[in-house]
Backbone as ProteinMPNN parsed JSONL, in Angstrom:
{"seq_chain_A": "MSRESPPACECPPEAGAATCEVPRASPDGPCPACGKPGKPVDLLTVKAMLAVPLTELRATRYRFCKTPECPMVYYGVDADHPIGETALRERVHQKHPEDDDVFVCYCFRHTPATIRAEVESTGRSTVVEAITAGIQAGRCACEVRNPQGSCCLGNVRAVVENRKRKGVIP", "coords_chain_A": {"N_chain_A": [[33.824, -6.552, 21.663], [31.102, -5.988, 23.715], [29.527, -8.119, 26.075], [26.631, -7.879, 26.885], [23.534, -8.409, 28.691], [20.909, -9.854, 26.734], [18.53, -7.895, 24.804], [14.922, -7.472, 25.219], [13.799, -9.003, 23.116], [15.522, -11.028, 22.855], [17.586, -11.099, 20.968], [20.672, -12.087, 19.507], [23.83, -10.883, 20.795], [25.376, -10.093, 18.623], [23.585, -9.046, 16.857], [23.098, -6.547, 17.747], [21.959, -4.045, 19.941], [20.535, -1.939, 18.885], [19.108, -2.991, 16.788], [17.066, -4.501, 17.74], [13.654, -5.237, 18.573], [12.588, -3.461, 20.856], [10.388, -2.363, 23.232], [9.7, 1.082, 23.666], [9.039, 4.156, 25.327], [7.22, 6.653, 23.656], [8.172, 9.831, 22.693], [7.068, 11.247, 20.719], [3.974, 11.835, 18.953], [1.101, 9.579, 19.024], [0.013, 6.941, 16.746], [-1.873, 8.29, 14.135], [-4.106, 6.988, 13.165], [-4.871, 4.79, 14.839], [-4.227, 5.521, 17.414], [-2.362, 4.318, 19.063], [0.972, 3.991, 20.457], [3.814, 4.343, 18.303], [6.812, 2.836, 16.904], [10.064, 4.159, 16.566], [11.4, 4.447, 13.315], [13.895, 4.128, 10.881], [14.463, 6.408, 8.197], [15.596, 5.237, 5.954], [14.591, 2.621, 6.029], [11.855, 3.064, 5.504], [12.043, 4.174, 2.919], [13.106, 1.95, 1.55], [10.999, 0.163, 1.728], [8.854, 1.295, 0.37], [6.63, 1.094, -2.398], [5.843, 2.973, -4.041], [6.478, 6.117, -5.749], [9.333, 7.82, -4.431], [8.893, 10.437, -4.014], [6.655, 10.624, -2.568], [7.324, 10.664, 0.059], [7.834, 12.598, 3.054], [9.652, 15.263, 4.632], [10.305, 14.245, 7.468], [10.362, 12.566, 10.669], [9.766, 9.132, 10.908], [7.443, 6.72, 12.214], [6.717, 3.335, 13.096], [3.783, 1.511, 12.998], [2.547, -1.178, 14.642], [0.098, -2.295, 15.166], [-2.298, -4.713, 14.522], [-4.978, -4.27, 13.608], [-4.921, -1.735, 12.58], [-4.852, 0.393, 9.732], [-2.601, 1.804, 9.008], [0.919, 1.73, 8.411], [3.296, 3.171, 8.542], [3.854, 6.398, 9.951], [4.288, 9.902, 9.846], [5.924, 11.819, 12.277], [6.135, 14.566, 12.403], [4.757, 15.621, 10.245], [2.437, 14.232, 10.188], [2.022, 12.226, 8.278], [0.586, 9.579, 6.975], [1.308, 6.19, 5.956], [0.053, 3.521, 4.315], [-0.292, -0.108, 4.082], [-0.754, -0.808, 1.426], [0.896, 0.795, -0.052], [3.349, -0.337, 0.072], [6.144, -2.561, -0.661], [6.141, -5.098, 0.437], [4.038, -7.345, 2.28], [3.07, -6.895, 5.676], [4.147, -8.496, 8.532], [3.253, -7.93, 11.203], [0.774, -6.825, 10.73], [-0.626, -8.954, 9.809], [-0.593, -11.261, 11.62], [-1.489, -13.896, 11.836], [-1.379, -14.989, 9.331], [-0.178, -17.426, 7.29], [1.438, -17.083, 5.061], [2.795, -14.667, 5.024], [5.835, -13.035, 5.31], [7.8, -13.564, 8.201], [10.382, -13.374, 8.752], [12.261, -11.369, 6.914], [14.775, -11.17, 5.748], [15.816, -13.782, 5.454], [13.683, -15.046, 4.433], [11.584, -16.481, 5.792], [8.442, -17.862, 6.605], [5.439, -18.344, 8.576], [4.353, -20.673, 7.456], [6.58, -21.947, 6.231], [8.063, -22.518, 8.46], [6.367, -24.274, 9.807], [6.328, -26.349, 7.87], [8.972, -27.25, 8.004], [8.947, -28.335, 10.593], [7.058, -30.351, 10.258], [8.441, -32.035, 8.503], [10.871, -32.608, 9.803], [10.46, -32.749, 12.52], [11.128, -30.731, 14.252], [11.839, -27.2, 14.834], [14.321, -25.203, 13.433], [14.604, -22.598, 12.928], [15.176, -20.254, 14.471], [17.822, -20.688, 15.249], [18.99, -20.808, 12.697], [18.555, -18.213, 11.697], [19.971, -16.745, 13.603], [22.563, -17.675, 13.052], [22.845, -16.609, 10.474], [22.803, -13.883, 11.09], [25.135, -13.696, 12.628], [26.964, -14.246, 10.649], [26.891, -11.963, 9.229], [24.892, -11.575, 7.34], [22.383, -10.445, 7.414], [19.902, -7.893, 6.889], [18.107, -6.35, 8.334], [17.401, -3.705, 8.918], [16.715, -2.602, 6.49], [15.22, -4.504, 5.075], [13.192, -5.524, 6.682], [9.995, -4.476, 7.498], [9.574, -3.313, 10.055], [12.009, -2.332, 10.595], [13.959, -3.428, 12.211], [15.5, -6.185, 14.015], [14.169, -9.45, 13.433], [13.94, -11.56, 15.198], [12.495, -11.56, 17.665], [9.858, -11.542, 16.716], [9.863, -13.953, 15.259], [10.341, -15.834, 17.274], [7.951, -15.467, 18.69], [6.066, -16.379, 16.803], [6.801, -19.097, 16.615], [6.331, -19.917, 19.294], [3.572, -19.335, 19.492], [2.546, -21.11, 17.578], [3.269, -23.479, 18.82], [1.629, -23.398, 21.111], [-0.814, -23.686, 19.868], [-0.623, -26.23, 18.994], [0.391, -26.748, 16.498], [3.079, -26.89, 16.136], [5.157, -29.225, 17.637]], "CA_chain_A": [[32.379, -6.447, 21.723], [30.591, -6.178, 25.053], [28.54, -9.188, 26.193], [25.585, -7.448, 27.796], [22.379, -9.284, 28.607], [20.176, -9.538, 25.519], [17.305, -7.122, 24.935], [13.692, -8.226, 25.425], [13.507, -9.957, 22.039], [16.553, -12.045, 22.949], [18.47, -11.112, 19.813], [22.051, -12.314, 19.931], [24.574, -9.624, 20.887], [25.876, -9.728, 17.303], [22.557, -8.281, 16.155], [23.189, -5.163, 18.211], [20.761, -3.606, 20.643], [19.779, -0.998, 18.056], [18.287, -3.683, 15.805], [16.015, -5.274, 18.389], [12.323, -4.682, 18.775], [12.477, -3.227, 22.281], [9.396, -1.301, 23.438], [10.174, 2.322, 24.287], [8.032, 5.21, 25.396], [7.323, 7.54, 22.514], [7.989, 11.247, 22.977], [6.274, 11.772, 19.612], [2.569, 11.486, 19.028], [0.692, 8.227, 18.668], [-0.462, 6.734, 15.378], [-3.094, 9.077, 13.941], [-5.235, 6.133, 12.804], [-5.34, 3.922, 15.924], [-3.948, 6.141, 18.698], [-1.361, 3.587, 19.837], [2.326, 4.493, 20.191], [4.597, 3.671, 17.283], [8.242, 2.637, 17.144], [10.872, 4.918, 15.603], [11.95, 3.67, 12.206], [14.8, 4.94, 10.074], [13.957, 6.793, 6.884], [16.092, 4.249, 5.006], [13.629, 1.517, 6.029], [10.645, 3.508, 4.805], [12.4, 4.269, 1.497], [13.276, 0.596, 1.006], [9.716, -0.532, 1.721], [7.846, 1.92, -0.495], [6.419, 0.651, -3.777], [5.376, 4.175, -4.736], [7.622, 7.035, -5.921], [9.852, 8.381, -3.182], [8.363, 11.797, -3.859], [5.552, 10.51, -1.603], [7.864, 10.871, 1.405], [7.933, 13.958, 3.576], [10.823, 15.509, 5.48], [9.854, 14.033, 8.835], [10.745, 11.296, 11.289], [8.664, 8.181, 10.787], [7.205, 5.692, 13.225], [6.109, 2.1, 12.615], [2.625, 1.09, 13.788], [2.432, -2.628, 14.529], [-1.241, -2.724, 15.54], [-2.871, -5.461, 13.402], [-6.235, -3.712, 13.107], [-4.702, -0.391, 12.052], [-4.474, 0.387, 8.317], [-1.333, 2.513, 8.797], [2.156, 1.036, 8.747], [4.203, 4.249, 8.947], [3.283, 7.742, 10.019], [5.275, 10.933, 10.129], [5.658, 12.467, 13.557], [6.057, 16.012, 12.232], [3.806, 15.999, 9.201], [1.243, 13.401, 10.268], [1.938, 11.646, 6.933], [0.414, 8.136, 7.103], [1.586, 5.319, 4.822], [-0.596, 2.235, 4.519], [0.357, -1.285, 3.531], [-0.89, -0.872, -0.037], [1.982, 1.568, -0.653], [4.606, -1.022, 0.363], [6.589, -3.688, -1.49], [5.924, -6.341, 1.18], [3.005, -7.38, 3.312], [3.697, -6.684, 6.971], [3.805, -9.566, 9.476], [2.48, -7.429, 12.342], [-0.599, -6.551, 10.291], [-1.235, -10.252, 9.476], [0.161, -12.215, 12.442], [-1.992, -15.268, 11.688], [-1.283, -15.38, 7.923], [0.952, -18.332, 7.098], [2.236, -16.756, 3.888], [3.442, -13.358, 5.154], [7.154, -13.236, 5.91], [8.093, -13.154, 9.567], [11.799, -13.022, 8.599], [12.361, -10.844, 5.555], [16.128, -11.382, 5.224], [16.023, -15.177, 5.1], [12.437, -15.427, 3.779], [10.819, -17.471, 6.551], [7.037, -17.58, 6.895], [4.901, -19.379, 9.467], [4.162, -21.914, 6.697], [7.859, -22.646, 6.043], [8.436, -23.018, 9.779], [5.528, -25.464, 10.017], [6.772, -27.396, 6.943], [10.196, -27.828, 8.559], [8.567, -29.157, 11.738], [6.393, -31.546, 9.745], [9.391, -32.943, 7.855], [12.012, -32.978, 10.653], [10.053, -32.898, 13.911], [11.507, -29.577, 15.072], [12.139, -25.963, 14.119], [15.677, -24.67, 13.618], [14.581, -21.273, 12.313], [15.861, -19.266, 15.311], [19.258, -20.956, 15.118], [19.411, -20.453, 11.331], [18.585, -16.748, 11.601], [21.088, -16.31, 14.435], [23.784, -17.955, 12.282], [22.891, -15.609, 9.405], [23.175, -12.601, 11.705], [26.549, -13.786, 13.002], [27.746, -14.243, 9.408], [26.75, -10.648, 8.602], [24.038, -11.712, 6.165], [21.038, -9.889, 7.579], [19.737, -6.475, 6.564], [16.803, -6.061, 8.934], [17.091, -2.274, 8.892], [16.128, -2.227, 5.201], [14.332, -5.531, 4.53], [12.081, -5.775, 7.594], [9.208, -3.242, 7.624], [9.721, -2.683, 11.37], [13.331, -1.708, 10.622], [14.798, -4.025, 13.24], [15.644, -7.634, 14.034], [12.924, -10.228, 13.417], [13.962, -12.715, 16.102], [11.381, -11.502, 18.608], [8.654, -11.957, 15.989], [9.993, -15.372, 14.915], [10.114, -16.581, 18.513], [6.522, -15.391, 18.993], [5.369, -17.272, 15.872], [7.085, -20.476, 17.031], [5.605, -20.159, 20.549], [2.145, -19.325, 19.184], [2.241, -22.365, 16.888], [3.358, -24.541, 19.842], [0.41, -23.329, 21.92], [-1.936, -24.17, 19.05], [-0.386, -27.621, 18.651], [0.868, -26.857, 15.128], [4.48, -27.281, 16.305], [5.249, -29.979, 18.903]], "C_chain_A": [[31.919, -6.79, 23.14], [29.528, -7.268, 25.048], [27.508, -8.797, 27.241], [24.434, -8.432, 27.704], [21.527, -8.868, 27.422], [18.939, -8.695, 25.791], [16.082, -8.041, 25.026], [13.414, -9.258, 24.335], [14.515, -11.083, 21.992], [17.37, -12.187, 21.676], [19.875, -11.395, 20.299], [22.798, -10.982, 19.972], [25.089, -9.155, 19.526], [24.866, -8.894, 16.513], [22.616, -6.81, 16.553], [21.886, -4.712, 18.823], [19.916, -2.684, 19.787], [18.861, -1.707, 17.071], [17.111, -4.411, 16.426], [14.712, -4.498, 18.523], [12.117, -4.546, 20.282], [11.478, -2.1, 22.501], [10.01, -0.103, 24.156], [9.019, 3.314, 24.329], [8.275, 6.178, 24.248], [7.132, 8.99, 22.923], [7.157, 11.912, 21.879], [4.841, 11.289, 19.754], [2.27, 10.052, 18.637], [0.268, 8.147, 17.2], [-1.771, 7.501, 15.193], [-4.316, 8.22, 13.62], [-5.77, 5.323, 13.986], [-5.076, 4.488, 17.315], [-2.928, 5.428, 19.558], [0.032, 4.103, 19.498], [3.031, 3.663, 19.133], [6.052, 3.592, 17.688], [9.017, 3.465, 16.133], [11.428, 3.984, 14.532], [12.772, 4.62, 11.344], [14.173, 5.244, 8.718], [14.411, 5.812, 5.811], [15.138, 3.059, 4.904], [12.39, 1.894, 5.234], [10.921, 3.595, 3.308], [12.489, 2.889, 0.852], [11.945, -0.13, 0.863], [8.719, 0.022, 0.712], [7.825, 1.342, -1.909], [5.871, 1.796, -4.618], [6.579, 5.102, -4.903], [8.052, 7.652, -4.591], [9.478, 9.847, -3.009], [7.181, 11.809, -2.892], [6.022, 10.77, -0.168], [7.884, 12.347, 1.772], [9.199, 14.066, 4.407], [10.367, 15.454, 6.93], [10.475, 12.763, 9.382], [9.526, 10.387, 11.204], [8.639, 7.207, 11.946], [6.492, 4.528, 12.551], [4.968, 1.735, 13.547], [2.423, -0.403, 13.565], [1.041, -3.156, 14.868], [-1.927, -3.435, 14.367], [-4.116, -4.822, 12.782], [-6.065, -2.357, 12.42], [-4.268, -0.443, 10.583], [-3.132, 1.075, 8.037], [-0.153, 1.63, 9.199], [3.162, 2.061, 9.259], [3.409, 5.546, 9.051], [4.387, 8.703, 10.397], [4.939, 11.659, 11.407], [5.538, 13.981, 13.433], [4.939, 16.417, 11.274], [2.529, 15.168, 9.22], [0.971, 12.722, 8.926], [1.813, 10.123, 7.017], [0.708, 7.38, 5.804], [0.992, 3.96, 5.153], [0.128, 1.109, 3.814], [0.269, -1.373, 2.01], [0.207, -0.091, -0.754], [3.342, 0.879, -0.5], [4.875, -2.18, -0.588], [6.26, -5.039, -0.866], [4.692, -6.216, 2.061], [3.72, -7.398, 4.656], [3.202, -7.733, 7.974], [2.922, -9.064, 10.619], [1.032, -7.128, 11.969], [-1.358, -7.844, 9.997], [-0.572, -11.357, 10.289], [-0.294, -13.667, 12.308], [-1.894, -15.777, 10.256], [-0.015, -16.194, 7.705], [1.882, -17.927, 5.965], [2.884, -15.368, 3.916], [4.772, -13.581, 5.867], [7.178, -12.759, 7.35], [9.578, -12.806, 9.648], [11.998, -12.64, 7.139], [13.74, -11.074, 4.936], [16.317, -12.8, 4.705], [14.743, -15.846, 4.607], [11.693, -16.572, 4.475], [9.398, -16.963, 6.759], [6.578, -18.584, 7.948], [4.71, -20.718, 8.739], [5.478, -22.663, 6.499], [8.363, -23.205, 7.371], [7.656, -24.301, 10.073], [5.983, -26.616, 9.125], [8.053, -28.055, 7.453], [9.86, -28.758, 9.723], [7.913, -30.454, 11.268], [7.38, -32.532, 9.136], [10.52, -33.41, 8.779], [11.642, -33.193, 12.11], [10.438, -31.746, 14.809], [11.75, -28.359, 14.185], [13.541, -25.5, 14.464], [15.757, -23.226, 13.134], [15.33, -20.229, 13.153], [17.373, -19.448, 15.202], [19.775, -20.545, 13.746], [19.51, -18.934, 11.164], [19.759, -16.203, 12.409], [22.414, -16.531, 13.708], [23.938, -16.949, 11.137], [23.301, -14.24, 9.916], [24.67, -12.604, 12.02], [27.461, -13.763, 11.78], [27.634, -12.912, 8.665], [25.85, -10.649, 7.384], [22.623, -11.183, 6.367], [21.06, -8.398, 7.235], [18.375, -6.019, 7.081], [16.403, -4.598, 8.816], [16.513, -1.823, 7.561], [15.127, -3.247, 4.675], [13.104, -5.791, 5.383], [11.297, -4.475, 7.76], [9.327, -2.553, 8.983], [11.1, -2.059, 11.54], [14.272, -2.254, 11.663], [14.719, -5.543, 13.167], [14.298, -8.346, 14.164], [12.854, -11.295, 14.493], [12.841, -12.707, 17.138], [10.087, -11.964, 17.956], [8.687, -13.45, 15.671], [9.741, -16.222, 16.153], [8.631, -16.586, 18.871], [5.715, -16.316, 18.084], [5.567, -18.72, 16.303], [6.303, -20.804, 18.303], [4.1, -20.223, 20.326], [1.731, -20.643, 18.526], [2.336, -23.553, 17.848], [2.102, -24.573, 20.68], [-0.793, -23.89, 21.168], [-1.771, -25.629, 18.65], [0.087, -27.834, 17.221], [2.328, -27.312, 15.108], [4.558, -28.027, 17.628], [6.181, -29.304, 19.897]], "O_chain_A": [[32.336, -7.81, 23.69], [28.717, -7.34, 24.126], [27.514, -9.323, 28.353], [24.355, -9.208, 26.751], [21.421, -7.679, 27.12], [18.362, -8.764, 26.876], [16.213, -9.26, 24.918], [12.835, -10.305, 24.627], [14.385, -11.999, 21.179], [17.804, -13.29, 21.341], [20.239, -10.982, 21.4], [22.434, -10.05, 19.255], [25.225, -7.953, 19.297], [25.238, -8.134, 15.619], [22.227, -5.935, 15.78], [20.816, -4.974, 18.272], [18.695, -2.648, 19.945], [17.923, -1.093, 16.561], [16.24, -4.895, 15.704], [14.694, -3.268, 18.578], [11.531, -5.428, 20.91], [11.688, -0.99, 22.011], [10.746, -0.258, 25.131], [8.138, 3.303, 23.469], [9.421, 6.481, 23.917], [6.076, 9.359, 23.436], [6.61, 12.997, 22.074], [4.544, 10.432, 20.586], [3.086, 9.389, 17.996], [0.179, 9.162, 16.51], [-2.682, 7.372, 16.011], [-5.447, 8.676, 13.786], [-6.983, 5.178, 14.133], [-5.635, 3.997, 18.296], [-2.645, 5.871, 20.671], [0.263, 4.595, 18.394], [2.871, 2.445, 19.069], [6.476, 4.193, 18.676], [8.665, 3.476, 14.954], [11.868, 2.872, 14.824], [12.386, 5.766, 11.113], [13.44, 4.424, 8.165], [13.68, 5.576, 4.848], [14.904, 2.545, 3.81], [11.931, 1.127, 4.387], [10.109, 3.132, 2.508], [12.004, 2.686, -0.261], [11.786, -0.956, -0.036], [7.836, -0.7, 0.25], [8.869, 1.133, -2.527], [5.482, 1.603, -5.77], [7.604, 4.89, -4.256], [7.22, 7.963, -3.739], [9.728, 10.429, -1.953], [6.751, 12.873, -2.447], [5.212, 11.061, 0.712], [7.942, 13.222, 0.908], [9.751, 13.052, 4.836], [10.08, 16.482, 7.544], [11.051, 11.974, 8.632], [8.394, 10.827, 11.406], [9.659, 6.912, 12.569], [5.765, 4.703, 11.573], [5.161, 1.657, 14.76], [2.16, -0.844, 12.445], [0.834, -4.369, 14.856], [-2.121, -2.823, 13.316], [-4.28, -4.836, 11.562], [-6.983, -1.888, 11.748], [-3.404, -1.244, 10.229], [-2.587, 0.939, 6.942], [-0.212, 0.889, 10.181], [3.805, 1.848, 10.287], [2.43, 5.758, 8.336], [5.295, 8.372, 11.16], [3.797, 12.073, 11.608], [4.902, 14.617, 14.274], [4.266, 17.427, 11.476], [1.644, 15.36, 8.386], [-0.176, 12.649, 8.486], [2.828, 9.435, 7.122], [0.406, 7.853, 4.708], [1.371, 3.325, 6.138], [1.054, 1.345, 3.038], [1.145, -1.963, 1.378], [0.425, -0.296, -1.948], [4.368, 1.435, -0.891], [3.967, -2.707, -1.229], [6.117, -6.028, -1.585], [4.347, -5.13, 2.525], [4.854, -7.868, 4.753], [2.004, -7.845, 8.232], [1.937, -9.717, 10.963], [0.154, -7.176, 12.831], [-2.588, -7.842, 9.941], [-0.039, -12.303, 9.71], [0.464, -14.577, 12.643], [-2.296, -16.91, 9.992], [1.092, -15.699, 7.916], [3.02, -18.394, 5.919], [3.466, -14.944, 2.917], [4.824, -14.241, 6.905], [6.651, -11.697, 7.68], [9.988, -12.032, 10.514], [11.914, -13.482, 6.245], [13.854, -11.163, 3.714], [16.908, -13.004, 3.644], [14.711, -17.057, 4.388], [11.232, -17.511, 3.825], [9.181, -15.787, 7.052], [7.263, -19.579, 8.186], [4.885, -21.778, 9.34], [5.5, -23.891, 6.588], [9.016, -24.248, 7.4], [8.226, -25.291, 10.533], [6.02, -27.758, 9.582], [8.21, -29.272, 7.351], [10.424, -29.847, 9.829], [8.18, -31.525, 11.813], [7.182, -33.742, 9.24], [11.074, -34.49, 8.571], [12.43, -33.762, 12.866], [10.122, -31.757, 15.999], [11.852, -28.465, 12.963], [13.909, -25.414, 15.636], [16.85, -22.69, 12.95], [16.048, -19.4, 12.594], [18.113, -18.473, 15.076], [20.87, -19.994, 13.635], [20.456, -18.437, 10.552], [20.463, -15.302, 11.953], [23.292, -15.669, 13.746], [25.047, -16.489, 10.865], [24.055, -13.523, 9.259], [25.381, -11.644, 11.721], [28.603, -13.311, 11.865], [28.216, -12.75, 7.592], [26.017, -9.822, 6.487], [21.747, -11.46, 5.548], [22.102, -7.744, 7.288], [17.598, -5.39, 6.363], [15.228, -4.278, 8.638], [15.881, -0.768, 7.496], [14.252, -2.881, 3.889], [12.078, -6.232, 4.868], [11.884, -3.459, 8.13], [9.196, -1.332, 9.062], [11.343, -1.342, 12.51], [15.281, -1.623, 11.979], [13.973, -6.108, 12.367], [13.412, -7.909, 14.898], [11.794, -11.889, 14.687], [12.293, -13.764, 17.452], [9.305, -12.692, 18.567], [7.674, -14.138, 15.794], [9.014, -17.213, 16.093], [8.109, -17.61, 19.313], [4.778, -16.968, 18.544], [4.607, -19.488, 16.352], [5.676, -21.861, 18.383], [3.423, -21.071, 20.906], [0.7, -21.22, 18.87], [1.585, -24.519, 17.719], [1.557, -25.646, 20.942], [-1.681, -24.497, 21.766], [-2.668, -26.21, 18.038], [0.179, -28.974, 16.767], [2.761, -28.018, 14.197], [4.077, -27.526, 18.644], [6.37, -29.805, 21.006]]}, "name": "protein", "num_of_chains": 1, "seq": "MSRESPPACECPPEAGAATCEVPRASPDGPCPACGKPGKPVDLLTVKAMLAVPLTELRATRYRFCKTPECPMVYYGVDADHPIGETALRERVHQKHPEDDDVFVCYCFRHTPATIRAEVESTGRSTVVEAITAGIQAGRCACEVRNPQGSCCLGNVRAVVENRKRKGVIP"}
């Protein structure tokens, strides 16, 4: 395994560069609802997330829209087929970044509230280390459990840093 420098989200090399949330220019169109560029997401992720019949899917490539104010989570680049959060099995962290009860790590079920509870009881957060250990043990499934279809570590680090800035985490 090559030890290249980690991608922008600082995922461990074991996570694989393909699983990281790394911003890329989109050759496909922007989100039809908010106009911002989306991130490519595998059809397997969309299928796993849907709480509606899979007949709702179209034969297209899908993109993930992380804009909090936007009602769309996925949109089809060929068919302009938007899928909102109400059609999904899980609430989406990017749509509710300040909600303590929305998972930020879907594989190991961490929320901002569970991170804060750990800090309150132990004085520190070990969530990044715990997730990294789970990844190294082959126990993550970000591509199917995380609505963004990639590693959560960038999001988890952002939650921890945000809570530190607010004084919620020392």
